C-alpha positions as CSV (number, residue, x, y, z in Angstrom):
1,M,-16.2,5.4,2.2
2,P,-13.7,2.7,2.9
3,K,-10.1,4.1,2.7
4,I,-7.3,1.9,1.2
5,L,-3.5,2.8,1.5
6,L,-0.9,1.9,-1.3
7,I,2.6,1.5,-0.2
8,D,4.3,1.5,-3.5
9,D,7.2,3.4,-5.2
10,D,5.4,3.5,-8.7
11,E,3.7,6.5,-9.2
12,K,2.1,5.5,-12.4
13,L,0.2,2.9,-10.4
14,G,-1.1,5.0,-7.8
15,D,-2.9,7.2,-10.3
16,L,-4.2,4.0,-12.3
17,L,-5.5,2.4,-9.0
18,G,-7.1,5.7,-7.6
19,A,-9.1,6.1,-10.6
20,F,-10.1,2.5,-10.7
21,F,-11.1,2.4,-7.0
22,Q,-13.0,5.8,-7.3
23,R,-15.3,4.0,-9.7
24,F,-16.7,2.0,-6.6
25,D,-16.7,4.9,-4.1
26,L,-13.3,3.7,-2.4
27,D,-10.7,6.2,-1.4
28,L,-7.1,5.5,-2.0
29,R,-4.3,7.1,-0.4
30,V,-0.7,6.5,-1.6
31,A,2.7,6.4,-0.1
32,H,5.5,6.1,-2.5
33,D,8.0,5.2,0.4
34,P,7.6,2.7,3.5
35,I,8.6,5.5,5.9
36,K,5.9,7.6,4.4
37,G,3.7,4.6,4.6
38,L,4.1,3.6,8.1
39,A,3.5,7.0,9.1
40,M,0.2,7.2,7.2
41,L,-0.9,3.7,8.5
42,G,-1.5,5.7,12.0
43,S,-2.9,8.8,10.6
44,E,-5.2,7.5,7.9
45,N,-6.7,4.5,9.7
46,P,-7.1,2.4,6.4
47,D,-9.6,-0.4,5.9
48,L,-6.7,-2.1,3.6
49,V,-3.1,-1.8,3.0
50,I,-1.9,-2.8,-0.6
51,L,1.8,-3.2,-0.2
52,D,4.6,-3.6,-2.8
53,V,7.1,-6.1,-1.9
54,M,10.1,-4.5,-3.8
55,L,10.5,-1.3,-2.0
56,P,13.5,1.4,-1.6
57,G,15.2,1.0,1.8
58,Q,13.0,-1.8,3.1
59,D,11.4,-4.6,1.3
60,G,7.7,-5.2,1.9
61,F,7.8,-8.3,4.1
62,E,9.9,-5.9,6.4
63,V,7.0,-3.2,6.1
64,C,4.4,-5.8,6.6
65,R,6.1,-7.1,10.3
66,K,6.2,-3.5,11.3
67,I,2.4,-3.1,10.4
68,R,1.7,-6.5,12.2
69,K,3.1,-5.1,15.3
70,V,0.7,-2.0,15.4
71,S,-2.4,-2.9,13.4
72,A,-4.4,-6.0,12.3
73,V,-5.4,-4.3,9.1
74,P,-5.9,-6.6,6.0
75,I,-2.6,-6.4,3.8
76,V,-2.8,-7.5,0.1
77,M,1.1,-8.2,-1.4
78,L,2.1,-6.8,-4.6
79,T,4.6,-7.7,-6.6
80,A,6.4,-7.8,-10.2
81,R,8.9,-10.5,-9.2
82,G,9.4,-13.2,-11.8
83,E,8.6,-13.2,-15.3
84,V,5.4,-12.0,-17.0
85,T,4.3,-14.8,-19.2
């Protein structure tokens, strides 16, 4: 089963995405802070990372650079920046 790592501080989003991905036999693992997410990257070995741009402590771009130093896993950047139209 393909594994997705979500690094996002929004706890509700993890629950919603987990239920959605489960319908497609995708296993979602969630980290609510960047330090835990980077640790999980090594232990979980995900097939995809969904990374929030606005995280507590470090922004998603900084986390992305750290991921790239150790892994070539595909990364989808997630952001709520800007205005909802």
